[in-house]
C-alpha positions as CSV (number, residue, x, y, z in Angstrom):
1,X,129.9,159.3,68.0
2,X,126.2,159.6,68.3
3,X,124.3,160.9,71.4
4,X,123.4,157.5,73.0
5,X,126.9,156.1,72.8
6,X,128.2,159.2,74.5
7,X,125.6,158.9,77.3
8,X,126.2,155.2,77.6
9,X,130.1,156.0,78.0
10,X,129.4,158.9,80.5
11,X,127.2,156.6,82.7
12,X,129.6,153.6,82.5
13,X,132.4,156.0,83.6
14,X,130.4,157.2,86.6
15,X,129.4,153.8,87.7
16,X,133.0,152.4,87.4
17,X,134.6,155.3,89.3
18,X,132.0,154.9,92.0
19,X,132.6,151.3,92.2
20,X,136.3,151.7,92.3
21,X,136.1,154.0,95.4
22,X,133.8,151.4,97.1
23,X,136.4,148.7,96.4
24,X,139.3,150.9,97.7
25,X,137.4,151.6,100.9
26,X,136.7,147.9,101.2
27,X,140.4,147.0,100.7
28,X,141.5,149.8,103.0
29,X,139.2,148.4,105.9
30,X,139.7,144.8,105.1
31,X,142.3,144.4,107.9
32,X,140.4,146.5,110.4
33,X,136.8,145.3,109.9
34,X,135.7,141.9,110.8
35,X,132.7,140.4,109.1
36,X,131.3,140.7,105.5
37,X,129.0,143.6,106.1
38,X,131.0,145.7,108.7
39,X,132.9,147.5,106.0
40,X,129.8,148.5,104.1
41,X,128.2,149.7,107.4
42,X,131.3,151.8,108.0
43,X,131.1,153.0,104.5
44,X,127.5,154.2,105.0
45,X,127.9,155.5,108.6
46,X,131.0,157.5,107.8
47,X,129.2,158.9,104.6
48,X,132.1,157.9,102.5
49,X,129.5,157.5,99.6
50,X,129.5,161.3,99.2
51,X,133.3,161.1,98.5
52,X,132.7,158.3,95.9
53,X,129.9,160.4,94.3
54,X,132.1,163.4,94.2
55,X,134.9,161.3,92.5
56,X,132.5,159.8,90.1
57,X,131.0,163.2,89.1
58,X,134.2,164.8,88.5
59,X,135.4,162.0,86.2
60,X,132.1,162.1,84.4
61,X,132.4,165.8,83.8
62,X,136.1,165.2,82.5
63,X,134.8,162.8,79.9
64,X,131.8,165.1,79.0
65,X,134.2,168.1,78.4
66,X,136.4,165.9,76.3
67,X,133.4,165.0,74.0
68,X,132.4,168.6,73.9
69,X,135.9,169.5,73.1
70,X,136.1,167.1,70.3
71,X,132.8,168.3,68.8
72,X,133.7,172.0,68.9
73,X,137.5,171.8,68.3
74,X,137.5,174.3,65.6
75,X,135.1,176.8,67.4
76,X,137.3,176.4,70.6
77,X,140.3,177.2,68.7
78,X,138.7,180.4,67.1
79,X,137.6,181.4,70.6
80,X,141.0,181.0,72.1
81,X,142.7,182.9,69.2
82,X,140.1,185.7,69.7
83,X,140.6,185.9,73.4
84,X,144.3,186.0,73.0
85,X,144.2,188.7,70.4
86,X,141.9,190.7,72.6
87,X,144.3,190.2,75.5
88,X,147.2,191.4,73.5
89,X,145.2,194.4,72.4
90,X,144.4,195.3,76.0
91,X,148.0,194.7,77.1
92,X,149.3,197.2,74.6
């Protein structure tokens, strides 16, 4: 996968997770808040967007780490084997 496709996928995941959190908050307050804009004002006033950004960034990092793992799968295996061998040598 080339670099531009990876960036697009990561950005789409970020936006999707942030929008899902926004939708979750809207549905959670749908019964309590009356009016169309009341739930969004509550979202901003309660600073819930920070939680949405946190979720979005964590999922974005998961996707980024997965792409990096796929790129460096062989190197990661060698490092893990070396680290395991070193740990065994220190144990004994």
